[in-house]
N, C-alpha and C positions, 0 to 999 in steps of 0.2 A: 544392301541385301534386302530382298523383299521378305516381309514378315506376314505370315498367314493371318487373316482376320480372325477375331475372337468371337464373332457372332454374326448372324444374318443381318442384323441392323448395321454392323460395320461394313458389310458387303454392299448393302443398299446405299449407304452414305458415300462409299468410295465410287460406286458406279455413277451416282448422281453428280459427284465432283467431275466426272468425265462425260457429263451430258447424256447419260443413259438412265432413264427413269424406269424403275422396276416395281413390282408388287412383292408382297411378303413371300408368296410361294416361290417365285423365281429367285429371289435373293437367298432364300433358305436352301434351295437345291444347289445353287452356285457355292454357297458356303460349305455344304456337305461334300460336294465334288472336290473342292480344294483341300479340305482337311482329311478326307478319306482317301484322297488320291485315286478317285474313280473317274472314268470318262463320263461326260455329261451329254446325254442324248436329248436334243431339243427337236420337237416335232410341232408342226403348225402350218398354217397357210403361208404362202409366199408373201414376203413384205411385212412380217410382224416383228422383225428385229432379231432373228436368230443369228444370222451372220454378223450383224453389227455387234452383238454381245461378245463374240469371240474377239473382234477387233478392239473393243473397249477393254476386255480382260488383258490383252497384250499391252495396251497402253498403260493400264493401271499397274500391272506386275513388273513392267520393264522387260518382259520376255519378247523374243522375236515371234511374230505371227507367221507360222508356216502353214500354207493352205494347200490342201489336196482337193481339187475340184473333181467330183465324180461325174462320170458320164457313161452312157451305154457302151460296153465293150472294154472298159478300163481293165487292165490286168496287173499282175504283181510287178512286172518290170517297170511299168509306167508309174507305179505308186511307191516302189521300194528302191530298186537300183537297177542299173544295167551297165555293161562295159562299153567303153568308148572304142568301138571296133575300128573306126577310121584312124584314130591316133595310135592304136595298137599296131595296125598295119604299117603306118608310116614309121613307127619305131623299129619294127621288124626289118623293114626295107633298109633303114639307115644302118642297122646292125649288120645286115648282109653286105651292104656296100663297103663297110669298114672292115669286113672280114671277121667280125666277132661271132657271127651266127654259127660258124662251125667250131670255133675254139672254146666258146663259152655259152653253149646252148642252154644249159640249166639256169644260169644266171639271167639270161635274156628272158626265159620263160617266167622266172620269178618277177622280173621287172614288168612284164606284160600284164600280170595279174596282181599289181600292187595298187595302193590307194590312189596314185596319180592318174590312173586310167579308169577309176571308178566314178560313175555318174550317180550322184546321190539324189534320189527323188524325195518328195516330201516326208514320207514315213521314216526313211533312214535318217534324213536330216534331223528330225525331231527326236528319234530314239537315241542317236549317237551324237547328241548336241554337246558342244564343248564351251558354250558361252557361260557367262556368270549367272544369268537368271534362267530358270526353266522356261522353255519356249511354250507357246500356245499352239497346239496342233488343231487346225480346223479341217475336219473331214466334211466337206460341204455337199449337201444334196446326195446323201448315200443311197436314197431311193432310186436314183437314176442308174446305179450300178446293178449287176446281176447277183444271184445267190452265191455263186462261186467266189466272187470278190468279197462278199460279206463274210464268208467263212474264213477267207484269208485274213481279212481285217481283224476278225475276232481273235485269231491266233496271235497276231502281232501285238494287239493291244493287251492281251493277257500276259505275254512274256516280257514285254518292254525290252526285247533284245532280238537281234537278227543274226543268224548264222550264214555266213557267206563261205562256201566251200574253200575258196582260194585264200581267204583272209582270216577265217575263224569267226568267233562270236563278237558282235559289236553291240555296244550299249553303254550309256554313260552312267547308269545307276541312278540317274535323276529322271524319273518318268515325266514326260511333258504333261501339261494341263490340256486334256483332250476335250474338244467340243465337236460332237457329231450332229449334223442337222439333217432333217428330212421334211420335204413338203407333202409327204404322204401321197405321192402319185401311185404308189403301191405299198403293200404291207412289208415292213422290214422284219426279218426273221427274229423270233423270240430270243434265240441264243445271244444275239448281239445286244438286244435290249436288256437282257438279264445281266450282262457284263457292265452295264452303264446305270447311272442314275437318270431317271426319265422325268421329263417335264413337257407338258403340252403348253405351247405359247399361244394364248388367245390374243385377239385384237383388244386393244385397251378399251376401258370404259370411257364414257364421254369426258369426264373431268380429267382423266389421265391423258387422253388424246389432246385436249386443249392445252395441258401443260407442255406436252411434247411439241406442239405447234409453236407455242410461245418461246420455247427453248431453242428450237431448230430453225424457226422462221421469224426472226426478229422484225422483218419487214411488215408482218401481219400484226395489226393491233388486236387488242383483246376482243373487241366485238367481231371482227372478221374471223379470228381464230375460232370462236364459238360457232359461228355460222358454218364455217368449213367443216368442223368436227361433226356438227349435226347433219350436214348434207352428206358427208361420207358415210356416216352410220345409216342414213336412209338408203344410200346406194347399196350397202351391204345386205340390205333386206329385200333387194329387188330380184334375187336369183340370177345375178350376172354370171357370165362364164368365168371371169376373173375379177372378183370383188377387189376394190382398192385396199392395199395394205397401208401401213404407217408410212412407208417410203413414198407412196403416191400422195398421201395426205400432205406430207411435208413439201413435196414438189408443187402441189396445187397451191398451197398457202404461199410459198415463195413466189410463184408465178403471179398470183394476184397482187401480192405486195409490190413486185417489180412494176406491175402495170398501174400502180397507184390506186387500186380499188380499195374501198373501205367497207363495202357491203356487197353481198351477192345479189346479182340480178339475173334474169333469164338470159340476157345478152352475154354477160360475162361467163356464165356457166357454159353456154353453147360454144363460146369462143375458146375456152380453155379446157375443154373436156379431154383433149389429148394429153394433158399433164397428169390426169388422174385415172383415166380409163385407157387401156392399151390394146383393146380389141375392137375392131370395127363393129361387130355385132352388139357389143355392150354400149358403144356410143350411140348406135342407132336406136337401141331400146330406150336409153335414157332420153335422147332427143325427141323420140316419138311419143313416149308415154310417161316419162318420169320427171320432167322438169317441174311441173306444177307440184308434184308430191315433194320433191326436194326443196323447193321454195317454201312450201308450207312447213316442212320440218325445220328449216333454218329460221323461219319467222317465229315459230312457237317456242324456240329456245330462249 
């Protein structure tokens, strides 16, 4: 049985044991979210480790990771539940063929709207979970959904139960650990944020990013890890369309290590830009104007 941590330091140590390095602010808000049983709202640029934190929390607590990926147009049925109409129709036809439809119509109707024909989507899976450990519900990139879905999500997270007209109220009484993420492509409504504990996830500082590289990319030695971290931080200051996140830093370090590189050179930077910059415009800007600046930053470290 999972025991809640007794301090932010314990959270930091546990996350570190699962290869996730955090700072005091993030470990504190995770501790509070767990002990206060409040949703954790993580906002920040893409690639800073918001989704990865939810995965690590699931691995640490032993709970199942249940992920709801938000997108434009998502609605309640896609997030909560819907009926399996195809199977219901087949069941009804089978009952008609056997002659039950006329003699036992009420029983057949009850069967049609029973749990066996209910398709549980992520929110219902998390709220009505029957496993030993509390699940971790990841509501990923909520900023991609619309205002109506936010209002619906707020109601569900507040009640930790769902009423299905045909079945009644469902809920395990053990609210999941909820992590909501946003890349801030638009502002999320204040009502949802007020329901959660909020934390802005920054890009790591230089020394933290070097630690992450060393942890996640053992192919890169200490000197290369420092050069890569310095180079990435220089890229983030170039006004790129999509500055590299931690995930791209790890990819770049791993790629350079696989290639047997021990230092950054202009040639290796140009050859491996596709592992760290994912937009053509950003690659052209760096190739045309930023290689010397990146090399200077890496050398000065």
